[in-house]
N, C-alpha and C positions, 0 to 999 in steps of 0.2 A: 504494500500500500504506500502511496506517495503522500508525504506530509505537505499539506498546502497552507500551513500556518494556522493562525487562530480563526475561529469561525467569524462570519460577518458580525455577529452579535457582540463578540468580544473585542473587536477592533476599536481603537481610540482615534478620533479624528486628529490630523496633524494641523497645528495652528502656526502660521508663519509669524515670526517675530522680526521686526525690521528696526535696525539701529539708524535713526535719522541723521545723527551727527557722529561720525567716526572719531572726531577729536575728543569726545567725552570718554572714549574707551581707548586709551593709548595702546599701541601694539606692544606686546610683551618683548622686553629686551634681555631677558635672563633665562632663555630656554636651556634645556639640558644639552650637554655636549657629548657626542658619541666618541668613543675611542678611535684612534686611527685604524684599528683593525675592523671596526664596525662600519665605518663610512669612508669613502674615498675623496670626499670634497670637504672644503672648509669655508663654506659661504653661508652667512646668515641671511635668511630670506625675510625681507621687510615688506608688508602689505601697504601700498600707498593709496589704493582706491578700491572700491567695490562697484560693480555694475559696469556697463559699457555704453558708450555714446552712440554706437551704431544701431543697435536694436534689430539685428538680423533675426528673422523668424526661425532659421534653422539652428541657431545657437541656443542650446538649452540653458547654459550658464548665463548668457546675456539676458535671457528672459527671466530667469529665476532671481537674479541679484539686482533687479531694477529697484529704484532708480540709481543713477550714478551718484556716488558719494566719495568725496576726496578728503584725504587727510591734509592738515595744514603743513606746508613745506618745512617750517621750523620744527614742528613736532617730528617729522620724518628724520631731519638731520640729527636732532637730539637722540632719537631712538637708535640710529646707526652708530653714533659716537658711544652711547652707553652700551650697546650690544657688543661692540668691539672691545671696550674696556672690561666688561663683565664676562664675556664668553671665551675670549681667546681666538675667535675667528679673526682673520685678517682681511676678509672681503665681505661685501654685502650686495645682495641683489634686490632691486626694487621691483616688486611683483604686483600685478593686477591682471584683469582680463585683457586690457589693452593699455599697457604702460605708456606707450607713445602718445596716447590721447589724454594723458594727465595734463591739466591746463597749465601747470607750472613746471613741466618737465625740464625745459632748457635751463632756467635759473637753478632748479634743484640739483641737476647734474653738475653744473658749474660750481655750486657751493660744495 
């Protein structure tokens, strides 16, 4: 017999929770560090935005994470600096669904 999960009566509806202002919830800068034998990269990943400006119908993530919300550039710089100090990583990547569409990407990268 194939297990098909809980019966329809036992299922709980999923409720979406949306953070309107990402700046109120700073990105964590003190994540755990894997040993060199566990991972082969040493890059701290920093989320700079959620959502996407394009709104392509075929992109599930772009539809789910709407609307576009961006972190404050200074908060991102502070997070990167703190993460490097606390973690021992020597590089950071700026991540989002479409990092190049971040409205302050040029000044942020220069900084």
